[in-house]
FIBA-497692 format. One record per residue (C-alpha): x, y, z. Coordinates in steps of 0.2 Angstrom, whole numbers, plus 2048, in hexadecimal, padded with zeros to 3 digits. Layout:
<atoms>
+------+-------+-----+
: east : north :  up :
+------+-------+-----+
:    X :     Y :   Z :
...
+------+-------+-----+
</atoms>
This chain:
<atoms>
+------+-------+-----+
: east : north :  up :
+------+-------+-----+
:  2B2 :   445 : 8AF :
:  2B7 :   457 : 8B4 :
:  2BD :   463 : 8A7 :
:  2CE :   46A : 8A9 :
:  2D0 :   47C : 8AE :
:  2D7 :   487 : 8A1 :
:  2E4 :   494 : 8A7 :
:  2E1 :   4A6 : 8A2 :
:  2EF :   4AE : 898 :
:  2F8 :   4BB : 8A2 :
:  2F8 :   4CD : 89C :
:  308 :   4D5 : 89C :
:  30A :   4E8 : 89B :
:  317 :   4EE : 88F :
:  327 :   4F5 : 898 :
:  32A :   507 : 895 :
:  33D :   50A : 893 :
:  344 :   516 : 8A0 :
:  34E :   525 : 899 :
:  360 :   522 : 89C :
:  369 :   531 : 8A4 :
:  37C :   530 : 8A4 :
:  384 :   535 : 8B4 :
:  390 :   543 : 8B3 :
:  3A2 :   53E : 8B5 :
:  3AD :   548 : 8C0 :
:  3BE :   54B : 8B7 :
:  3CC :   541 : 8C0 :
:  3DE :   547 : 8C1 :
:  3EA :   540 : 8B6 :
:  3F4 :   538 : 8C4 :
:  3E5 :   52E : 8CA :
:  3E3 :   527 : 8B8 :
:  3F5 :   521 : 8B7 :
:  3F8 :   510 : 8BE :
:  409 :   50F : 8C6 :
:  40F :   4FD : 8C7 :
:  414 :   4F7 : 8D9 :
:  424 :   4F0 : 8DB :
:  423 :   4E1 : 8E6 :
:  433 :   4DE : 8F0 :
:  434 :   4CD : 8F8 :
:  435 :   4CD : 90B :
:  445 :   4C6 : 911 :
:  442 :   4B6 : 91B :
:  448 :   4B6 : 92D :
:  457 :   4AB : 930 :
:  450 :   49C : 939 :
:  45C :   48F : 941 :
:  455 :   47E : 93F :
:  455 :   475 : 950 :
:  45C :   463 : 94F :
:  44F :   456 : 951 :
:  44C :   450 : 962 :
:  453 :   43F : 967 :
:  447 :   432 : 96D :
:  443 :   434 : 97F :
:  44A :   446 : 97F :
:  43E :   453 : 988 :
:  437 :   461 : 97F :
:  43F :   472 : 983 :
:  434 :   47C : 98F :
:  42C :   48C : 988 :
:  423 :   499 : 992 :
:  412 :   49E : 98B :
:  408 :   4AC : 992 :
:  3F7 :   4A3 : 992 :
:  3E7 :   4AB : 998 :
:  3E9 :   4A2 : 9A9 :
:  3FB :   4A8 : 9AB :
:  3F6 :   4B9 : 9A6 :
:  3E8 :   4B9 : 9B3 :
:  3F4 :   4B3 : 9C1 :
:  401 :   4C0 : 9BC :
:  3F4 :   4CE : 9BE :
:  3EF :   4C7 : 9CF :
:  401 :   4C6 : 9D5 :
:  404 :   4D9 : 9D0 :
:  3F4 :   4DE : 9D9 :
:  3F9 :   4D4 : 9E8 :
:  40A :   4DC : 9E8 :
:  402 :   4EE : 9E7 :
:  3F7 :   4EA : 9F6 :
:  405 :   4E3 : A00 :
:  410 :   4F2 : 9FC :
:  402 :   4FE : A03 :
:  400 :   4F4 : A13 :
:  40F :   4FC : A1D :
:  409 :   50D : A18 :
:  3F8 :   50A : A1E :
:  400 :   504 : A2E :
:  40A :   514 : A31 :
:  3FA :   51F : A2D :
:  3EF :   515 : A39 :
:  3FC :   516 : A47 :
:  401 :   528 : A45 :
:  3F3 :   532 : A3E :
:  3EC :   536 : A4F :
:  3FD :   53C : A55 :
:  400 :   549 : A48 :
:  3FF :   55B : A4E :
:  405 :   56D : A49 :
:  411 :   577 : A52 :
:  403 :   580 : A5B :
:  3F9 :   571 : A5F :
:  407 :   564 : A65 :
:  407 :   561 : A77 :
:  416 :   566 : A81 :
:  424 :   55A : A83 :
:  436 :   55A : A8A :
:  43F :   556 : A7A :
:  43C :   55A : A68 :
:  445 :   54E : A5C :
:  44B :   554 : A4B :
:  450 :   547 : A3E :
:  45E :   54B : A32 :
:  45A :   54E : A1F :
:  46B :   551 : A17 :
:  478 :   55F : A15 :
:  47C :   56A : A07 :
:  48E :   571 : A07 :
:  48E :   56E : A1A :
:  47E :   577 : A1D :
:  46C :   56F : A20 :
:  462 :   56C : A10 :
:  452 :   576 : A0E :
:  448 :   568 : A15 :
:  453 :   566 : A24 :
:  453 :   579 : A27 :
:  440 :   579 : A27 :
:  440 :   56B : A34 :
:  44C :   575 : A3F :
:  442 :   585 : A3D :
:  433 :   57B : A44 :
:  43D :   574 : A53 :
:  443 :   586 : A57 :
:  431 :   58C : A56 :
:  42C :   57E : A62 :
:  43A :   583 : A6E :
:  436 :   596 : A6E :
:  423 :   591 : A71 :
:  427 :   588 : A80 :
:  421 :   577 : A79 :
:  432 :   56E : A7C :
:  442 :   571 : A87 :
:  44F :   567 : A7D :
:  452 :   564 : A6B :
:  45A :   553 : A66 :
:  462 :   554 : A55 :
:  465 :   543 : A4E :
:  46E :   540 : A3E :
:  47C :   538 : A34 :
:  48F :   53B : A39 :
:  496 :   52B : A31 :
:  4A3 :   535 : A28 :
:  4AF :   542 : A2F :
:  4AA :   54E : A22 :
:  497 :   54C : A24 :
:  490 :   551 : A34 :
:  47D :   554 : A35 :
:  47B :   556 : A47 :
:  488 :   564 : A49 :
:  481 :   56D : A3A :
:  46F :   56C : A41 :
:  476 :   572 : A52 :
:  47E :   581 : A49 :
:  46E :   585 : A40 :
:  463 :   584 : A50 :
:  46F :   590 : A5A :
:  46D :   59C : A4C :
:  45A :   59B : A4E :
:  45C :   5A0 : A61 :
:  45C :   58E : A69 :
:  469 :   58E : A77 :
:  478 :   582 : A74 :
:  475 :   579 : A84 :
:  463 :   575 : A7F :
:  469 :   56B : A70 :
:  46E :   559 : A71 :
:  477 :   550 : A62 :
:  475 :   53E : A5D :
:  483 :   53A : A51 :
:  47D :   528 : A4C :
:  46B :   52B : A46 :
:  46E :   523 : A36 :
:  45B :   520 : A32 :
:  44A :   522 : A3B :
:  44B :   512 : A44 :
:  45C :   515 : A4B :
:  458 :   526 : A51 :
:  448 :   520 : A5A :
:  451 :   512 : A62 :
:  460 :   51C : A68 :
:  454 :   52A : A6E :
:  44D :   51D : A7A :
:  45C :   512 : A7F :
:  46A :   51E : A7E :
:  462 :   52F : A83 :
:  454 :   529 : A8D :
:  446 :   532 : A84 :
:  435 :   52B : A88 :
:  42A :   539 : A80 :
:  42E :   545 : A72 :
:  428 :   550 : A64 :
:  42F :   54A : A53 :
:  432 :   557 : A46 :
:  433 :   552 : A34 :
:  42A :   554 : A23 :
:  418 :   54F : A21 :
:  41C :   540 : A16 :
:  428 :   539 : A23 :
:  420 :   53E : A34 :
:  414 :   52F : A34 :
:  422 :   522 : A32 :
:  42C :   52B : A3F :
:  41E :   52B : A4C :
:  41A :   518 : A48 :
:  42D :   513 : A4A :
:  430 :   51D : A5A :
:  420 :   516 : A61 :
:  427 :   504 : A5D :
:  437 :   509 : A66 :
:  42E :   50F : A76 :
:  42E :   522 : A73 :
:  41D :   529 : A75 :
:  41D :   537 : A68 :
:  413 :   544 : A5F :
:  418 :   549 : A4E :
:  419 :   55B : A46 :
:  418 :   55A : A33 :
:  421 :   568 : A2B :
:  418 :   56E : A1B :
:  421 :   56F : A0B :
:  41D :   574 : 9F9 :
:  41A :   566 : 9EE :
:  42A :   565 : 9E4 :
:  434 :   557 : 9DD :
:  43C :   553 : 9EE :
:  42B :   552 : 9F6 :
:  424 :   546 : 9E9 :
:  434 :   53C : 9EB :
:  432 :   53B : 9FD :
:  420 :   536 : 9FC :
:  425 :   527 : 9F0 :
:  433 :   522 : 9FB :
:  428 :   521 : A0A :
:  41E :   513 : A02 :
:  42E :   508 : A01 :
:  435 :   50F : A12 :
:  424 :   50A : A1B :
:  428 :   4F8 : A16 :
:  439 :   4F9 : A1F :
:  431 :   502 : A2D :
:  424 :   4F4 : A30 :
:  432 :   4E7 : A30 :
:  43C :   4F1 : A3C :
:  42D :   4F3 : A48 :
:  42A :   4E1 : A47 :
:  43C :   4DA : A49 :
:  442 :   4E9 : A54 :
:  455 :   4E7 : A4E :
:  463 :   4F1 : A57 :
:  469 :   501 : A4F :
:  478 :   501 : A45 :
:  482 :   509 : A53 :
:  47A :   508 : A65 :
:  489 :   50D : A71 :
:  488 :   512 : A83 :
:  47A :   51C : A8B :
:  47C :   52F : A8B :
:  476 :   53C : A97 :
:  475 :   54B : A8B :
:  462 :   54C : A8B :
:  461 :   54A : A9E :
:  46E :   558 : AA1 :
:  466 :   564 : A95 :
:  455 :   561 : A9E :
:  45D :   565 : AAE :
:  465 :   575 : AA8 :
:  454 :   57A : AA1 :
:  44A :   578 : AB0 :
:  445 :   565 : AB1 :
:  43B :   559 : AA8 :
:  429 :   55A : AA3 :
+------+-------+-----+
</atoms>
């Protein structure tokens, strides 16, 4: 029979007490030692109107909940709307970018067409005056023979074409080389009337840079082969407003080019451009 193993007693070392060093206390201000009791004001409960219990068979009222799926669909719809809004602007740039020139580079044509841009105290606004300055420069450079000014004369006290004529005469353009279109209420109307009323087949369009591409695209859709001269402007509030406006106006222009509506006022054919060309030495 094996003998049981005897365990050895463990030797324990006596613990030496560590010296206790008290930490220095930083004096605290008196305000931090004072405890101010907090007053708990009960929050007023919102007035809740209890709904009457639903009757048996009554449908549960519909509630719109913006779930994650609906949120995703909403974001997709916004993105699709932005893309669709930029498609017409892309169309105008694709159609007209290759037909934008400067005053010195534009090929010679019979007619320069200047679009109205508003009056101020009966005189052309600065933007319209810059368009007319470019048209006068085209005439003096021998690039065009006739200037067709198209604008709004829907009211007796508001006459854009006559104000444009007076300005051009003051810049040295002969009065018999200027033809007025009194029913150019917008760009599409001006282009269609230039083709159907005045018999213009080719022209140089003079307007601001943010508008010239839409004008070239619409005149091309109306049957007028045109080049555009974009007048440079300083980037002020009007310039930015015109650029933003073109995004929405391009959608209208795409619809007009596709549907080809009649202008607001068409009227009978006029021979003003033909007579001015004959007086100026014929057509190019």
